[in-house]
ROVEXTI-997242 format. One record per atom (N, C-alpha, C, O): residue number from 1; residue in three letters; atom name; x, y, z negated. Coordinates in steps of 0.05 Angstrom, whole numbers, padded with zeros to 5 digits. Atoms other than C-alpha are relative to their C-alpha. Layout:
! residues N
   seq   type   atom        u        v        w
   NUM    Ala     CA        X        Y        Z
...
! end
This chain:
! residues 89
   seq   type   atom        u        v        w
     1    Met      N   -00024   -00007   -00007
     1    Met     CA    00282    00935   -04598
     1    Met      C    00016    00007    00029
     1    Met      O    00005   -00006    00047
     2    Phe      N   -00014   -00005   -00026
     2    Phe     CA    00328    00958   -04536
     2    Phe      C    00024   -00002   -00008
     2    Phe      O    00033    00006   -00030
     3    Glu      N   -00030    00010   -00001
     3    Glu     CA    00396    00932   -04522
     3    Glu      C    00015    00015    00013
     3    Glu      O    00004    00020    00035
     4    Gly      N   -00016   -00011   -00011
     4    Gly     CA    00452    00971   -04502
     4    Gly      C    00004   -00006    00016
     4    Gly      O   -00002    00009    00034
     5    Glu      N   -00001    00011   -00025
     5    Glu     CA    00470    00930   -04455
     5    Glu      C   -00010   -00004    00019
     5    Glu      O    00004   -00005    00039
     6    Thr      N    00024    00000   -00016
     6    Thr     CA    00407    00924   -04415
     6    Thr      C   -00021    00018    00002
     6    Thr      O   -00041    00017    00017
     7    Ala      N    00014   -00025    00012
     7    Ala     CA    00380    00988   -04442
     7    Ala      C    00003    00012    00029
     7    Ala      O   -00004    00034    00021
     8    Phe      N    00000   -00014   -00030
     8    Phe     CA    00387    01018   -04358
     8    Phe      C   -00008   -00013    00018
     8    Phe      O   -00012   -00004    00040
     9    Ala      N   -00006    00016   -00024
     9    Ala     CA    00380    00965   -04323
     9    Ala      C   -00034   -00002    00016
     9    Ala      O   -00040   -00016    00036
    10    Gly      N    00011   -00010   -00012
    10    Gly     CA    00314    00995   -04313
    10    Gly      C   -00026    00017   -00016
    10    Gly      O   -00018    00015   -00039
    11    Arg      N    00019   -00022    00010
    11    Arg     CA    00253    01044   -04341
    11    Arg      C   -00026   -00022   -00016
    11    Arg      O   -00043   -00036   -00005
    12    Asp      N    00029    00017    00013
    12    Asp     CA    00202    01009   -04397
    12    Asp      C   -00018    00012    00001
    12    Asp      O   -00015    00036    00006
    13    Leu      N    00030   -00007   -00002
    13    Leu     CA    00135    01020   -04398
    13    Leu      C   -00007   -00015   -00034
    13    Leu      O   -00003   -00039   -00040
    14    Val      N    00017    00003    00025
    14    Val     CA    00102    01019   -04472
    14    Val      C   -00020    00011   -00005
    14    Val      O   -00025    00035   -00008
    15    Arg      N    00038   -00004    00003
    15    Arg     CA    00026    01004   -04482
    15    Arg      C   -00004   -00004   -00029
    15    Arg      O    00005   -00021   -00044
    16    Asp      N    00020    00000    00019
    16    Asp     CA   -00009    01012   -04532
    16    Asp      C    00015    00013   -00032
    16    Asp      O    00006    00008   -00055
    17    Phe      N    00000   -00018    00018
    17    Phe     CA    00031    01061   -04575
    17    Phe      C   -00005    00008   -00021
    17    Phe      O   -00028    00016   -00016
    18    Thr      N    00028   -00009    00019
    18    Thr     CA    00002    01083   -04641
    18    Thr      C    00023    00018   -00021
    18    Thr      O    00047    00014   -00025
    19    Ala      N   -00021   -00023    00011
    19    Ala     CA    00030    01142   -04683
    19    Ala      C   -00001   -00035   -00028
    19    Ala      O   -00015   -00055   -00028
    20    Gly      N   -00009    00016    00016
    20    Gly     CA    00062    01101   -04748
    20    Gly      C    00022   -00027    00003
    20    Gly      O    00039   -00037   -00012
    21    Glu      N   -00024    00007   -00006
    21    Glu     CA    00099    01061   -04713
    21    Glu      C    00019    00010    00010
    21    Glu      O    00019    00033    00019
    22    Thr      N   -00017   -00017   -00005
    22    Thr     CA    00169    01062   -04695
    22    Thr      C    00013   -00012    00026
    22    Thr      O    00009   -00036    00027
    23    Ile      N   -00016    00017   -00006
    23    Ile     CA    00220    01046   -04632
    23    Ile      C    00028    00000   -00006
    23    Ile      O    00045    00018   -00005
    24    Asn      N   -00033    00007   -00003
    24    Asn     CA    00283    01016   -04642
    24    Asn      C    00024    00002    00023
    24    Asn      O    00025   -00016    00039
    25    Ile      N   -00009   -00012   -00013
    25    Ile     CA    00336    01052   -04605
    25    Ile      C    00030   -00006   -00009
    25    Ile      O    00047    00000    00008
    26    Ala      N   -00021   -00001    00011
    26    Ala     CA    00400    01035   -04654
    26    Ala      C    00018   -00012    00019
    26    Ala      O    00036    00002    00028
    27    Asp      N   -00019    00014   -00011
    27    Asp     CA    00434    00990   -04618
    27    Asp      C    00013    00008    00033
    27    Asp      O    00033    00002    00046
    28    Val      N   -00008   -00018   -00026
    28    Val     CA    00430    01033   -04554
    28    Val      C    00022    00020    00000
    28    Val      O    00040    00025    00015
    29    Leu      N   -00024   -00021    00008
    29    Leu     CA    00465    01085   -04588
    29    Leu      C    00021   -00005   -00002
    29    Leu      O    00041    00003    00010
    30    Ser      N   -00031    00018    00016
    30    Ser     CA    00513    01042   -04626
    30    Ser      C    00015    00003    00026
    30    Ser      O    00033    00020    00029
    31    Tyr      N   -00010    00016   -00024
    31    Tyr     CA    00528    01010   -04557
    31    Tyr      C    00025    00026    00016
    31    Tyr      O    00050    00025    00018
    32    Phe      N   -00012   -00019   -00010
    32    Phe     CA    00547    01074   -04524
    32    Phe      C    00017    00020   -00015
    32    Phe      O    00027    00042   -00006
    33    Gly      N   -00023   -00022    00018
    33    Gly     CA    00590    01105   -04583
    33    Gly      C   -00013    00019   -00020
    33    Gly      O    00003    00024   -00038
    34    Tyr      N    00022   -00020    00020
    34    Tyr     CA    00532    01157   -04625
    34    Tyr      C    00014   -00023   -00027
    34    Tyr      O    00020   -00047   -00028
    35    Val      N   -00013    00007    00025
    35    Val     CA    00559    01154   -04696
    35    Val      C   -00024    00012   -00014
    35    Val      O   -00028    00035   -00006
    36    Ala      N    00026   -00013    00018
    36    Ala     CA    00494    01172   -04744
    36    Ala      C    00017    00018   -00015
    36    Ala      O    00040    00011   -00015
    37    Gly      N   -00010   -00014    00023
    37    Gly     CA    00517    01221   -04793
    37    Gly      C    00020    00024    00015
    37    Gly      O    00025    00046    00005
    38    Thr      N   -00041   -00012   -00020
    38    Thr     CA    00583    01251   -04741
    38    Thr      C   -00014    00010    00018
    38    Thr      O   -00010    00034    00024
    39    Asp      N    00009   -00017   -00033
    39    Asp     CA    00540    01265   -04675
    39    Asp      C   -00022    00004   -00006
    39    Asp      O   -00034   -00009   -00023
    40    Met      N    00026   -00004    00008
    40    Met     CA    00478    01300   -04672
    40    Met      C   -00014   -00014    00023
    40    Met      O   -00004   -00019    00045
    41    Leu      N    00007    00013   -00013
    41    Leu     CA    00427    01265   -04645
    41    Leu      C   -00018    00011    00027
    41    Leu      O   -00026   -00005    00044
    42    Ser      N    00007   -00014   -00020
    42    Ser     CA    00395    01322   -04595
    42    Ser      C    00022   -00002    00024
    42    Ser      O    00018   -00002    00048
    43    Asp      N   -00014    00009   -00030
    43    Asp     CA    00456    01307   -04557
    43    Asp      C   -00002   -00026    00007
    43    Asp      O    00021   -00032    00013
    44    Trp      N    00006    00025    00002
    44    Trp     CA    00436    01239   -04549
    44    Trp      C   -00032   -00012    00010
    44    Trp      O   -00038   -00032    00023
    45    Val      N    00028    00008    00002
    45    Val     CA    00366    01234   -04549
    45    Val      C   -00021    00021    00009
    45    Val      O   -00023    00039   -00009
    46    Gln      N    00018   -00014   -00011
    46    Gln     CA    00315    01272   -04515
    46    Gln      C   -00035   -00008    00007
    46    Gln      O   -00041   -00026    00023
    47    Ile      N    00028    00014   -00015
    47    Ile     CA    00233    01266   -04506
    47    Ile      C   -00012    00028    00015
    47    Ile      O   -00012    00052    00009
    48    Thr      N    00017   -00015   -00020
    48    Thr     CA    00196    01296   -04452
    48    Thr      C   -00022   -00008    00004
    48    Thr      O   -00023   -00033    00006
    49    Tyr      N    00028    00002   -00013
    49    Tyr     CA    00124    01298   -04433
    49    Tyr      C   -00015    00005    00023
    49    Tyr      O   -00009    00026    00035
    50    Ala      N    00012   -00007   -00027
    50    Ala     CA    00082    01299   -04375
    50    Ala      C   -00033   -00012    00003
    50    Ala      O   -00032   -00031    00017
    51    Gly      N    00027    00013    00005
    51    Gly     CA    00003    01278   -04383
    51    Gly      C    00001   -00012   -00015
    51    Gly      O    00014   -00003   -00034
    52    Asn      N    00008    00014    00021
    52    Asn     CA   -00015    01229   -04423
    52    Asn      C    00024   -00018   -00013
    52    Asn      O    00021   -00034   -00032
    53    His      N   -00027    00015    00008
    53    His     CA    00060    01200   -04432
    53    His      C    00021    00015   -00012
    53    His      O    00025    00039   -00013
    54    Ser      N   -00026   -00018    00012
    54    Ser     CA    00120    01211   -04466
    54    Ser      C    00026   -00023    00007
    54    Ser      O    00029   -00048    00009
    55    Phe      N   -00022    00014   -00017
    55    Phe     CA    00184    01198   -04439
    55    Phe      C    00030    00002   -00021
    55    Phe      O    00038    00023   -00031
    56    Leu      N   -00021    00001    00023
    56    Leu     CA    00248    01176   -04485
    56    Leu      C    00030    00001    00011
    56    Leu      O    00037   -00022    00014
    57    Glu      N   -00014   -00004   -00013
    57    Glu     CA    00308    01196   -04456
    57    Glu      C    00026   -00006   -00013
    57    Glu      O    00026   -00007   -00037
    58    Val      N   -00028    00005    00021
    58    Val     CA    00385    01180   -04478
    58    Val      C    00018    00008    00028
    58    Val      O    00016    00002    00052
    59    Asp      N   -00029   -00006   -00013
    59    Asp     CA    00450    01212   -04452
    59    Asp      C    00025   -00022   -00008
    59    Asp      O    00033   -00020   -00031
    60    Arg      N   -00016    00033    00004
    60    Arg     CA    00500    01145   -04453
    60    Arg      C    00023    00019   -00011
    60    Arg      O    00040    00002   -00017
    61    Asp      N   -00035   -00013    00005
    61    Asp     CA    00566    01194   -04474
    61    Asp      C   -00011    00027   -00017
    61    Asp      O    00005    00046   -00018
    62    Gly      N    00017   -00031    00016
    62    Gly     CA    00518    01254   -04518
    62    Gly      C    00016    00025    00004
    62    Gly      O    00002    00044   -00002
    63    Thr      N   -00014   -00026    00001
    63    Thr     CA    00565    01310   -04509
    63    Thr      C    00018   -00002    00026
    63    Thr      O    00027    00017    00037
    64    Gly      N   -00021   -00005   -00014
    64    Gly     CA    00609    01284   -04460
    64    Gly      C   -00011    00016    00041
    64    Gly      O   -00022    00037    00045
    65    Thr      N   -00007   -00017   -00035
    65    Thr     CA    00611    01302   -04369
    65    Thr      C   -00009   -00027    00015
    65    Thr      O   -00020   -00026    00037
    66    Thr      N    00008    00023   -00024
    66    Thr     CA    00600    01230   -04342
    66    Thr      C   -00023   -00005    00004
    66    Thr      O   -00028   -00011    00028
    67    His      N    00030    00014    00003
    67    His     CA    00522    01212   -04362
    67    His      C   -00014    00034   -00006
    67    His      O   -00001    00051   -00016
    68    Thr      N    00021   -00009    00008
    68    Thr     CA    00456    01258   -04365
    68    Thr      C   -00015   -00014   -00010
    68    Thr      O   -00009   -00037   -00016
    69    Phe      N    00023    00012    00010
    69    Phe     CA    00391    01244   -04390
    69    Phe      C   -00008   -00012    00017
    69    Phe      O   -00010   -00003    00040
    70    Thr      N    00009    00012   -00021
    70    Thr     CA    00363    01186   -04363
    70    Thr      C   -00015   -00018   -00018
    70    Thr      O   -00005   -00029   -00038
    71    Asp      N    00024    00011    00003
    71    Asp     CA    00293    01154   -04373
    71    Asp      C    00015   -00024   -00014
    71    Asp      O    00036   -00034   -00006
    72    Leu      N   -00010    00036    00014
    72    Leu     CA    00303    01084   -04425
    72    Leu      C   -00030   -00010   -00001
    72    Leu      O   -00036   -00033    00003
    73    Met      N    00029    00010    00004
    73    Met     CA    00222    01087   -04435
    73    Met      C   -00018    00016   -00002
    73    Met      O   -00011    00037   -00012
    74    Tyr      N    00027   -00018    00001
    74    Tyr     CA    00154    01118   -04432
    74    Tyr      C   -00017   -00009   -00009
    74    Tyr      O   -00020   -00032    00000
    75    Thr      N    00028    00014    00018
    75    Thr     CA    00090    01102   -04474
    75    Thr      C   -00013    00017    00015
    75    Thr      O   -00009    00040    00022
    76    Glu      N    00026    00000   -00011
    76    Glu     CA    00030    01099   -04440
    76    Glu      C   -00034    00011   -00014
    76    Glu      O   -00050   -00004   -00025
    77    Asn      N    00025   -00010    00010
    77    Asn     CA   -00032    01143   -04459
    77    Asn      C    00009    00007   -00037
    77    Asn      O   -00005   -00001   -00056
    78    Tyr      N   -00010   -00008    00018
    78    Tyr     CA    00012    01172   -04516
    78    Tyr      C    00016    00023    00004
    78    Tyr      O    00038    00020    00015
    79    Ser      N   -00007   -00027   -00008
    79    Ser     CA    00029    01239   -04510
    79    Ser      C    00014    00021   -00026
    79    Ser      O    00017    00045   -00023
    80    Thr      N   -00014   -00013    00019
    80    Thr     CA    00063    01258   -04578
    80    Thr      C    00021   -00013   -00015
    80    Thr      O    00022   -00012   -00039
    81    Leu      N   -00023    00017    00015
    81    Leu     CA    00125    01214   -04591
    81    Leu      C    00015    00023   -00013
    81    Leu      O    00016    00046   -00004
    82    Ala      N   -00021   -00017    00007
    82    Ala     CA    00171    01247   -04630
    82    Ala      C    00033   -00015   -00015
    82    Ala      O    00033   -00037   -00025
    83    Ile      N   -00016    00017    00015
    83    Ile     CA    00242    01232   -04659
    83    Ile      C   -00006   -00020   -00021
    83    Ile      O   -00003   -00044   -00019
    84    Ser      N    00012    00018    00020
    84    Ser     CA    00212    01209   -04725
    84    Ser      C   -00014   -00015    00009
    84    Ser      O   -00029   -00023   -00009
    85    Asp      N    00002    00034   -00014
    85    Asp     CA    00191    01149   -04678
    85    Asp      C    00021   -00010    00005
    85    Asp      O    00021   -00027    00022
    86    Leu      N   -00025    00016   -00015
    86    Leu     CA    00257    01128   -04669
    86    Leu      C    00014   -00009   -00027
    86    Leu      O    00018    00008   -00045
    87    Glu      N   -00018    00010    00006
    87    Glu     CA    00295    01080   -04705
    87    Glu      C    00029    00009    00007
    87    Glu      O    00033    00006    00031
    88    Val      N   -00028   -00005   -00009
    88    Val     CA    00370    01103   -04700
    88    Val      C    00016   -00020   -00019
    88    Val      O    00021   -00040   -00007
    89    Val      N   -00013    00014    00014
    89    Val     CA    00405    01070   -04753
    89    Val      C   -00002   -00028   -00009
    89    Val      O    00016   -00037   -00025
! end
């Protein structure tokens, strides 16, 4: 689980992530104001890919203009991370 207060102290590496596991970012999203069922998750979270890695990026103010997408973490040797792999509430 990632915590909102410390989430952006540095980009975390998640090793050995496998299909069927989840990454809990609920505290990060709620800490910065995301409201499930009201806000569009795609305004707050995106996943990008490079080589054998997936990068989870979060925009700390969603549709606001103060922040942009910033890496929260990335997976090592797992290039198919999807929104469905995230716990957001």
